[in-house]
N, C-alpha and C positions, 0 to 999 in steps of 0.2 A: 545083267537079271533083274537087280532090285529098280534100276531104269524103267524097264518094259514093266513093272509090278504096277507102278505108281501111273504110268501114263495107261494102262488098261484100266486102274480105278478110277483115275479121273476121267476116261473116256464115258465110266458106263454109270458114274455118279448122276440119278434119279433129277431130271430137270425141274425145276419149280411148275408145279401143276396150274394149268391155266385161270388166271382168273374169271374167265367166263367162256361158258359154253353156248351157242342161240343155235335150236334146236328146232326141227321140221320134216315131217314125214307126208307121203301117200298116205290111201286107206289101207294097203298091202303091207304099209312099211309102223304104222300107226301105234300100235300093242308092241313092238318090240322097241319100237322110240318111247314111249313112256316108261318102260322097265326100265331105259337106260338113263333116262331125266332121273327117275326115282335114286339109280343107286348116283350117278351124281351131283345129287341134293345132299346124300349120306355122305358124301368126301366133303360137304362145306363149300362143293364149286357153285359159285353162280351160273342159273339157266336161262336164258331168253326162250321161253317155248313157243314157238310163231304156229303151231296146232299143225292142222293138214292140212291139206289142199292139193289139187294135182302135181306128180312127181315134180312137172319141169316148173310151175310157178314158185313152189315152196323152197325146192333146189336152188332156184333164182332168188327170190325172196332170202334166205342163209348167205348165200355168194356173195350178194350187194354188200350184207350189215358184215359178212366178214373182211372185203376188199375196202369198205370204209374205214374199220379199225384199224387196220392194216399200215397204221403209217411209215412203219419199216419193215415194210415185208421179205428185206433180208436177213429179218434176224433169224436165230437160231429156236430162238424162244418166246414166242408171240402173247400176249395178255389174253387174244381173244382167239379163239377156234370154233371150232360149227362143227355140227352131225346133223347126218341126214338119214331119211332112210326110204326107200321104197321095197317093189319084191322082191326085185334082184339086188338091188343099191347099186346098180349101174346107172339107170335115167337121172336118178338123183345128181351122181357123181360129174356126167355130163354138164348139165345146165349149171351144177355152184362151179364147174372150173370155166364158165365165160366171163369171169370177173377178173379184173386184177388182181396178184397177188394172191391166190387161191391156189388152192395145191390138193385138191380133193381127190380119196382113195378109195376104190373099194375094198373093203378086208374081210375073207371069207373065213381067215386064222388068225390066231396073234401073231402066224409067221411071218403075213400079208401086215397087218399090224406095225409089225415091228420093222420090218423092213423099208413101208412108206414112210415110217419117221426119219429112219437112220441114213434112208439115201436121198429121200425127196423132201424131208423136211415138212410132208404133210400136216397141213392146219386144219383141215374138216376130213370127219371120219364119215365113210358109204357105210350104211352095211343093209343085210338083206334079212327081210322080214317073212318068207318063204322058205329060205335054205338055212337059217340061225336060230338057235332054240335061245332062249333068253339067259341060260347059265351059258353059253358060247358065245355073246353076246357081250355080255359082262365082263368075261375074259379077254374078249377084244380090243373095247374100251380102255379096260384098264393098261393094257400091254400098251396101246397109241399113247396113254396118258403119261406114261413114267418111262420112253423110252427116249434121250435124248437123240438128234442129229449126229451122224458119224458113229454113231456106237456099235461095239458087236451086234452082229445081229444073223438070221439064219442065210440070209446072202454071201455073209463073210465067212462063212462057218464056223459065226459065234465067234474071231477072233476079231481083235482091233483091225482098223483101214491100214494098207500101207499107206506111208508118206507120198507117193505120187495119189493114188485114188484119193485121200483127205484132203490132198492139193484140187483136184477135180472138183470133189464134193463142194470144198469153199468158194470154186468160182462159178459153181452153180448158182448159187444164192445170187452171185450180182447178175448174172446171164440169163436165168428163167424167167425173173418176172417182166423185161424189157421186149421176149421176143412175143410178136404180135402187137406190140406199140406201133410199128409204122407197116400198113400195109402196102402201101406205094411202091409202083412198080418201079426199080432201081435205074430201070433202062428208059423211062419215060422222060421228055424232055422237061426241064422246067417252067412250069406254067399251065402246059398242058393237062385233059381231064382225063382220070382215071375212067378207062371203060369200061369197068365193074363197079362205077359208082353207079346208083341210081340216077336219075332223072332231078327226082323232087329233091334230091342229095343238093346237088347240084347246085338247083335252083335256091338253097339257103347259100351257099356261099358269097360273101362278100355283100353280106345285105344286110344293113344298119336296120335293129328292129328297135321299136320305139315303145318307151316303157310304158305300162298298163298303170296310170293312176291308181285306180280302184281296186288294185290286188297288188300290193307288195311283192315283189318278187318276178312279176311277169313282162312278159315285153311282147311285141304285134309287128307285122308289117304287112298290111294290106297287099296283094300280090294281082290280085283281077277283079272287075267291078262285074254283078250280075249274070250270070251266077257271082259272090262274092268268095274270093277265097283267102287263106290266108297265110303266115307261118307265125308260128305262136313259140315263145319259148318260156319256161319255169325255171329258176331255181330248185335246186335242192332243196328239202324242206317247208318249200314254199305249201300253201293250201287255198285252194277257191273253196270261200264259203257257199252254203246252199243255194242254188240258183237257178233261175230256169230263163228259157226264151218265147220267142214270137216264136220262133221257125226253128225247124231239125235242121242237126249239121252233121256230117262225114266228120272225122278224124283217123288221120293214119300216122303213127309216132316214130320217127323218123332217128329220134336219140334218145338218152336215157330209160326210163320206167316211171309206171303212174299207179295210183288205185282210182277209179271211180264207184264210186256210191251212186245209186240209180234209187233215191227217195220216194218218187213215187212206184217203182216195180219192186221196192225192198230187194235190190240185186246188189251185186257188185265187182267191176272186172280189174284184175290184172293184167296192164298191157306193157308191154316191152318192145324193143324198134321190132317193124314190122306191123303192130298187129292194129286192127283196125275197129271202130264203133259208130254206131249209128245213134243218136240222141233224139229221142224224138220231140217236135215241139212241145212247151209247156211242162214237161217233164224235170224236175227237180231232184237237183245232182250236185254232188260235191266230190273232190280232188284231191288227194295230198299226191306231191311229186317227191320219190326216194330219193332219184339223182336229177342233174344238168338233164333237163327235157328238155326237145325240141317236137315238133308236131305243124303235119298239115291241117287243116281245116276250109271244110266248103260248106256254105248254109246260102239258103235264098234272101234275097232281099235284103232290106240294111241291117246295120248291128245293132243291136241292142242286148239286154241285160237286166232281171228284175231280181235282187237280192230276197232270199227267206231265213237270212240267219246272219246274228253276227261274226265277228271272225273270233273270236272267241270263244262263242256257241260250239262254231266247228273244231276246233280245235279240240275242246272239251271233248266234244263227241266220238273225234278221230282216237281220243286215247283211252276210250270207253270200248274200242273194236271189239277184242274179242266174245262182245254180250250184246253184238250188236242186234245179231239176229235175221244179217242177212245173205243170200245166197249166193255163197260163189259164183258166177258164169264163167265155164271154163271153153 
């Protein structure tokens, strides 16, 4: 009996609180998110508040950052977690979960919160701005913060998990992160093209891109002349200073994510895989790459570029984004 008591006590020891929470919401969840951010800060937990956007854009942004910070996604006590809110809590969970190492759970009760941490090792909490009161949300958040992985929870009838279940949960930490990392059909012959891959993605394969000397982190390969088209890539964290061209251009994102600020229109665009954007001739625009990114671009005429600011100015302006006054176009 004493041995069982020691084991249960050890299992339910509260985990270290996260070092940082990355938060964001849509218009239906922003009020609840603000309440929870204030509560987190009252607990001396650092919060990076990304503000308000469409539920899919803001959740993807939180997911990207949590994913990038999860250098060891199999750790039961990661130092950085996420908090997302929308009307139902479901939409933000779907899009945060699109990134490796992210395990977002929609929690409408403290039981949901405890189960998601104990069983799923959830590292992003999704809450409903329409169905959850501020007081209930704080209780949900506190439960989610304080519940260790594999601890007794409502799903275990508040009893310690059995040895077989604990072994399953331990294995899940190794097996879950790799699901979806290889989507190729194992029955396909080696070297054959996956029928589900898009034509543009196949075009990129095995092409060597040439560095763009005037913009660090960039590379490009012209694939057709008149109308001209190219495959372009940028490394995560790269910045294109404000610039313009004498031609308009169309682009489609093939991999990664980026934000484009159109200074001429005072508008900004969050682009992820599959998104399309047309920029008219002469429009001054600045770009930040959140991940290693590839895109297909097409324009009329010969390539030219005219810079409207220095790189350091661009980085400084991006760092002040919260006060940039740009409208996010969805």
